[in-house]
C-alpha positions in Angstrom: -10.2 -4.8 -18.2 -11.7 -1.7 -16.6 -10.3 1.9 -17.0 -9.8 3.5 -13.6 -8.0 6.9 -14.5 -6.5 9.0 -17.5 -3.4 11.4 -17.2 -1.6 13.4 -19.7 2.0 13.5 -19.1 3.3 17.0 -19.0 6.9 16.3 -20.5 5.8 14.3 -23.6 2.3 15.6 -23.9 1.2 11.8 -24.0 -2.1 10.4 -22.9 -2.5 7.5 -20.7 -5.1 5.3 -19.4 -4.8 3.3 -16.4 -6.9 0.1 -16.4 -7.4 -2.7 -13.9 -6.8 -6.2 -14.7 -9.9 -8.3 -14.2 -8.1 -11.5 -13.4 -5.0 -10.2 -11.0 -6.7 -6.8 -10.0 -3.3 -4.9 -10.8 -3.8 -1.6 -12.3 -1.3 -0.7 -15.3 -0.9 2.1 -17.6 -1.9 1.9 -21.3 0.5 2.2 -23.2 2.5 0.0 -21.0 6.1 0.9 -21.4 8.9 2.8 -19.8 9.7 6.1 -21.1 13.5 5.8 -21.1 16.5 7.4 -19.5 16.0 10.8 -21.4 12.4 11.1 -20.0 13.7 10.5 -16.4 16.2 13.2 -16.8 13.7 15.8 -17.6 11.3 14.7 -14.9 13.7 14.6 -12.1 17.2 15.6 -13.2 18.8 15.9 -9.8 16.5 14.5 -7.1 17.0 11.1 -5.4 14.1 9.1 -3.7 16.6 7.3 -1.3 15.7 9.6 1.3 12.0 8.8 1.0 12.6 5.4 1.4 14.4 5.7 4.9 11.3 4.3 6.7 11.3 1.0 4.5 15.3 0.6 5.0 14.9 0.7 8.8 11.7 -1.6 8.5 14.1 -4.3 6.7 17.2 -3.8 9.0 14.9 -4.3 12.0 13.0 -7.4 10.5 14.3 -10.8 12.0 12.8 -13.0 9.5 15.2 -11.7 6.8 18.5 -13.7 6.3 21.8 -12.2 6.7 24.6 -13.0 4.1 24.8 -12.0 0.6 22.4 -9.0 -0.6 21.8 -7.6 -3.9 19.9 -4.3 -4.0 18.4 -3.6 -7.5 18.1 0.0 -8.5 20.5 0.9 -5.7 21.0 4.7 -6.7 23.6 6.1 -4.5 24.0 3.3 -2.0 22.3 4.9 1.0 20.8 1.6 1.9 23.8 -0.7 0.9 25.9 1.4 3.4 23.3 0.7 6.1 23.1 -3.1 5.0 26.9 -2.9 5.0 27.1 -1.7 8.6 24.8 -4.5 9.6 27.0 -7.2 8.4 25.5 -7.8 4.9 27.7 -8.6 1.9 26.4 -6.0 -0.5 26.0 -5.8 -4.3 24.2 -3.1 -6.0 22.8 -2.7 -9.6 21.6 0.6 -11.3 21.8 2.0 -14.6 22.4 5.7 -13.5 25.9 6.5 -14.2 26.1 9.3 -11.5 24.2 7.4 -8.8 26.7 4.4 -9.4 29.7 6.9 -9.2 28.1 8.1 -5.8 27.7 4.7 -4.5 31.3 3.5 -5.3 32.5 6.7 -3.6 30.9 5.5 -0.3 33.3 2.7 -0.6 30.7 0.3 -2.1 32.9 -1.6 -4.8 30.4 -4.4 -5.6 28.2 -2.0 -7.7 27.3 -3.1 -11.4 26.4 -0.4 -13.9 23.7 -1.7 -16.1 20.5 -3.9 -16.1 19.9 -6.6 -13.8 20.2 -9.1 -17.1 23.6 -8.0 -17.2 24.6 -8.6 -13.6 23.2 -12.1 -13.9 25.3 -12.8 -17.1 28.5 -11.9 -15.2 27.4 -13.4 -11.8 25.8 -16.8 -13.2 25.2 -18.2 -9.7 22.5 -18.5 -7.4 23.8 -18.0 -4.1 22.2 -14.7 -2.9 20.5 -14.6 0.5 18.5 -11.5 -0.2 17.3 -9.4 -3.3 15.7 -6.0 -2.6 13.5 -4.2 -4.7 12.8 -1.0 -3.1 10.1 1.2 -5.0 11.3 -0.4 -8.3 8.6 -2.7 -9.4 6.2 0.1 -10.2 8.5 1.8 -12.7 9.1 -1.6 -15.0 7.3 -2.5 -18.2 8.4 -5.9 -17.4 7.9 -6.6 -13.6 7.2 -10.5 -14.0 10.6 -10.8 -15.9 12.5 -8.9 -13.1 11.1 -10.9 -10.3 11.8 -14.2 -12.2 15.5 -12.9 -12.6 15.6 -11.9 -8.9 14.5 -15.7 -8.1 17.2 -17.2 -10.4 19.7 -15.2 -8.3 18.4 -16.4 -5.0 19.7 -19.6 -3.3 17.0 -22.1 -2.2 15.1 -20.3 0.7 16.4 -17.0 -0.1 14.3 -13.7 0.4 13.0 -11.2 -2.1 11.9 -8.0 -0.4 9.7 -5.7 -2.2 8.2 -2.4 -1.5 5.8 -0.5 -3.6 3.3 2.5 -3.0 -0.1 1.3 -1.9 -2.8 1.8 -4.5 -5.2 1.9 -1.2 -3.4 4.7 0.7 -5.6 7.9 1.3 -5.2 10.5 -1.2 -6.3 14.1 -0.5 -7.0 16.2 -3.4 -5.4 14.3 -6.2 -2.7 11.8 -7.2 0.7 13.3 -7.3 2.4 13.3 -10.8 5.2 11.0 -9.7 2.5 8.4 -9.0 1.0 8.8 -12.6 2.1 7.1 -15.8 4.7 6.8 -17.3 6.7 7.4 -14.0 4.9 4.6 -12.3 3.3 2.0 -14.7 1.5 -0.1 -12.1 -0.3 0.4 -8.9 -0.5 -2.5 -6.3 -2.5 -3.3 -3.5 -1.6 -6.0 -0.6 -3.9 -8.6 -2.7 -2.5 -7.9 -6.1 1.4 -7.9 -5.0 0.8 -11.0 -2.8 -0.9 -13.1 -6.0 1.8 -11.7 -8.1 4.6 -12.8 -6.1 3.3 -16.4 -5.7 2.4 -16.8 -9.4 6.0 -16.0 -9.9 7.5 -18.5 -7.7 7.5 -17.1 -4.2 5.9 -17.9 -1.0 4.9 -14.5 0.9 6.3 -14.9 4.5 5.0 -11.2 5.5 3.1 -8.3 3.7 2.5 -5.2 5.5 0.7 -1.9 4.6 0.2 -0.1 8.0 2.6 2.7 8.0 0.7 5.9 7.6 2.5 9.1 9.1 0.8 12.4 9.6 3.3 13.9 6.9 1.6 12.0 4.2 -1.4 14.0 4.8 0.3 17.3 5.4 2.5 16.8 2.1 -0.7 16.7 0.1 -2.1 20.3 1.6 1.4 21.8 1.2 1.6 20.7 -2.5 -1.8 21.9 -3.1 -1.0 25.2 -1.9 2.3 25.5 -3.4 1.1 24.8 -6.7 -1.3 27.6 -6.5 1.2 29.8 -5.3 3.5 29.0 -8.2 0.7 30.0 -10.7 0.6 33.4 -9.0 4.4 33.9 -9.1 4.5 32.9 -12.9 1.6 35.3 -13.6 3.5 38.1 -12.0 6.9 37.2 -13.3 6.6 35.7 -16.7 4.6 38.1 -18.7 3.2 36.0 -21.3 5.6 33.1 -21.2 4.2 29.6 -21.2 2.7 28.9 -17.7 4.2 25.3 -17.7 7.7 27.0 -17.6 9.6 26.2 -14.4 11.4 28.7 -12.3 14.6 27.8 -13.8 13.3 28.4 -17.2 11.9 31.7 -16.1 15.1 33.0 -14.7 17.6 31.2 -17.1 21.2 31.9 -16.2 20.8 35.6 -16.0 18.1 36.1 -13.6 14.7 37.7 -14.1 14.0 39.9 -16.9 12.0 42.4 -15.1 14.7 43.7 -12.3 15.5 42.9 -8.8 12.4 42.5 -6.9 12.3 38.5 -7.1 16.3 38.4 -7.3 16.3 36.3 -4.2 14.4 33.3 -6.0 16.5 33.0 -8.9 19.2 30.8 -6.9 17.9 27.2 -6.9 19.0 26.3 -3.6 17.4 29.4 -2.2 14.0 28.2 -3.8 14.4 24.7 -2.2 15.0 26.2 1.2 12.2 28.3 1.0 9.7 25.6 -0.2 11.1 23.2 2.5 10.6 25.9 5.2 7.1 26.4 3.8 6.4 22.6 3.9 7.5 22.3 7.5 5.2 25.5 8.4 2.2 23.8 6.8 3.2 20.4 8.7 3.2 22.1 12.2 0.1 24.0 11.6 -2.0 21.0 10.2 -0.5 18.0 12.0 -3.2 18.0 14.7 -6.0 18.0 12.3 -4.6 15.1 10.2 -3.5 13.3 13.1 -7.3 13.0 13.8 -7.6 11.8 10.1 -4.8 9.5 10.5 -6.5 7.5 13.4 -9.7 7.6 11.3 -8.0 5.8 8.4 -6.2 3.3 10.7 -9.6 2.2 12.1 -11.8 2.1 8.8 -9.1 0.6 6.4 -7.2 -2.7 6.7 -4.2 -1.5 4.7 -4.1 2.4 4.7 -0.5 2.6 4.6 1.7 4.6 2.4 3.9 1.8 1.0 3.4 -2.2 0.9 6.5 -3.9 2.4 6.5 -7.7 1.4 9.1 -10.2 2.3 8.8 -13.4 0.0 10.8 -16.6 0.1 12.0 -18.4 -2.9 9.7 -21.7 -3.3 11.7 -24.7 -3.2 
């Protein structure tokens, strides 16, 4: 066991180490425990990561090696993927612990959505007749990934497929690793080698595994985040007058707007702030894309697995 990283969670002020397992090469957090629903509500109260998964959804739907039939999406969120899979002819099921997300999924007309843990879904279903189980950007959040994969295997018919996507620990990282990729948000970090070995040890034959998707926006996102972080620091110094530097814009303004008059009243609206940040990101993207396009080519040449995410298709061993 070798320590490869350290991180202090700004929400709970808790220190974590990230260590590498000498046997399986998976990197994992110490302490290795999920922070719970309250922590996630503070970390990302209104965000959905399904939009970020759209390239993985498209890759799934275009993969001819994945069978049709009954499909379960674990951590289905608001049902964006299930809606697409249903349109492609799948009989879709979903599992999620997030009450608002499940409500949004059902509002899409997806009626086979289970609110709760995967273990509860198994308790109700009691059959191994699923053709596909998907874990999109899910495994890295778990303190019991092996147990979850074994439960997925229990639900699959003989020869059924498990599809897993996780962030690729070998992708290029500019400046520093994002907070969302640090513990306790992500408890594990995976490579193609470690994910393949993990799936095989838990009763699956890996049919295909790929980590080649490396878009230019992965680089431009890092530079825009770097600049935005520093701009926020300047704004807070100007606006906050001695308040904690860790406070967010929402905390700065509260429900009544800025204390020091109307110079920055435009920024007190959350949707306006989000729109300005989005516009800034787009500007950075188009300004730096030519430079990072060259860097992307470099990484594609010098690394075997440079992609942002790993996409694995594994068949239940008979």
